[in-house]
C-alpha positions in Angstrom: -99.3 9.7 -8.3 -101.3 6.7 -7.2 -104.3 6.6 -4.9 -105.1 3.4 -3.0 -108.5 2.7 -1.5 -108.8 -0.3 0.7 -111.9 -2.0 2.1 -112.9 -5.1 4.0 -111.8 -6.2 7.4 -113.7 -6.3 10.7 -114.2 -8.7 13.6 -114.1 -12.5 13.0 -113.8 -15.5 15.3 -110.7 -17.7 15.2 -110.9 -20.0 12.2 -113.0 -17.6 10.3 -112.3 -15.8 7.0 -112.1 -12.2 5.7 -111.4 -10.6 2.4 -109.6 -7.4 2.0 -109.6 -5.4 -1.3 -107.5 -2.5 -2.5 -108.3 -0.4 -5.6 -105.4 1.5 -7.2 -105.9 4.5 -9.5 -103.1 3.3 -11.8 -101.3 0.2 -12.9 -98.2 -0.6 -10.9 -95.7 -3.5 -11.3 -96.2 -4.8 -7.8 -98.7 -4.5 -4.9 -98.5 -5.7 -1.4 -100.3 -6.0 1.9 -98.6 -5.0 5.1 -99.9 -5.2 8.7 -99.0 -3.6 12.0 -100.0 -4.7 15.5 -99.8 -2.4 18.5 -96.2 -2.1 19.7 -94.8 -3.8 16.7 -93.3 -2.7 13.4 -95.2 -2.8 10.2 -94.5 -6.2 8.5 -94.9 -7.4 4.9 -97.7 -10.0 4.6 -97.9 -10.8 0.9 -96.8 -9.4 -2.5 -98.2 -9.9 -6.0 -96.3 -9.1 -9.2 -98.6 -7.6 -11.9 -96.6 -9.1 -14.7 -96.8 -12.9 -14.5 -98.7 -12.9 -11.2 -95.9 -14.2 -9.0 -96.7 -14.1 -5.3 -94.7 -14.1 -2.0 -96.0 -14.6 1.5 -94.9 -14.2 5.1 -94.2 -17.7 6.4 -96.8 -17.5 9.1 -99.6 -16.9 6.6 -98.6 -19.4 3.9 -101.4 -21.8 3.1 -104.0 -19.5 4.8 -103.8 -16.3 2.9 -104.1 -15.8 -0.8 -103.2 -12.5 -2.6 -104.5 -11.8 -6.1 -104.8 -8.9 -8.5 -106.9 -8.0 -11.5 -104.9 -5.9 -13.9 -108.0 -4.8 -15.8 -109.2 -2.6 -12.9 -106.0 -2.5 -10.8 -107.7 -4.1 -7.8 -105.9 -6.4 -5.4 -107.4 -8.8 -2.9 -106.2 -10.6 0.2 -108.3 -13.7 1.0 -107.6 -14.6 4.6 -108.7 -18.1 5.8 -108.3 -19.9 9.1 -107.6 -16.6 10.9 -105.8 -16.7 14.2 -105.7 -14.1 17.0 -102.1 -13.3 16.1 -103.4 -12.0 12.7 -105.1 -9.2 14.5 -103.6 -6.0 13.1 -104.2 -2.9 11.0 -103.7 -4.0 7.4 -102.3 -1.6 4.7 -102.1 -2.0 1.0 -98.9 -0.7 -0.7 -97.5 0.0 -4.1 -94.7 2.1 -5.6 -94.1 4.0 -8.8 -91.1 6.0 -9.9 -89.4 5.5 -6.6 -92.4 6.8 -4.6 -94.2 4.6 -2.0 -98.0 4.8 -1.8 -100.1 3.5 1.1 -103.8 2.9 1.4 -105.7 3.7 4.6 -105.4 1.1 7.3 -108.1 -1.5 7.8 -108.6 -3.1 11.2 -108.7 -6.9 11.3 -109.6 -8.3 14.7 -109.6 -12.1 15.3 -111.2 -12.8 18.7 -113.8 -15.1 20.2 
């Protein structure tokens, strides 16, 4: 079993930056950030592979968001720059182990002037 504890988020003006973090209780091969806006389905934002460090991003966040992970303490971050109102959502960290999905608690990110 894996516990995920997420932190960060808040209210920021358009063009601003925020950093989310997610601490996992165990090493897993891959970790991701998802987000969900009201009335919309949860969507994948970014993924990082723990072996090799490969990353993937949703097209709309490429060049603005950076996902990273420290395998020494199983912590993942999402650095979000040049935030836009459409980035407003509840963000969730995710991982999987032995076919089981694990989710952190949601973090509200609000981009508004």
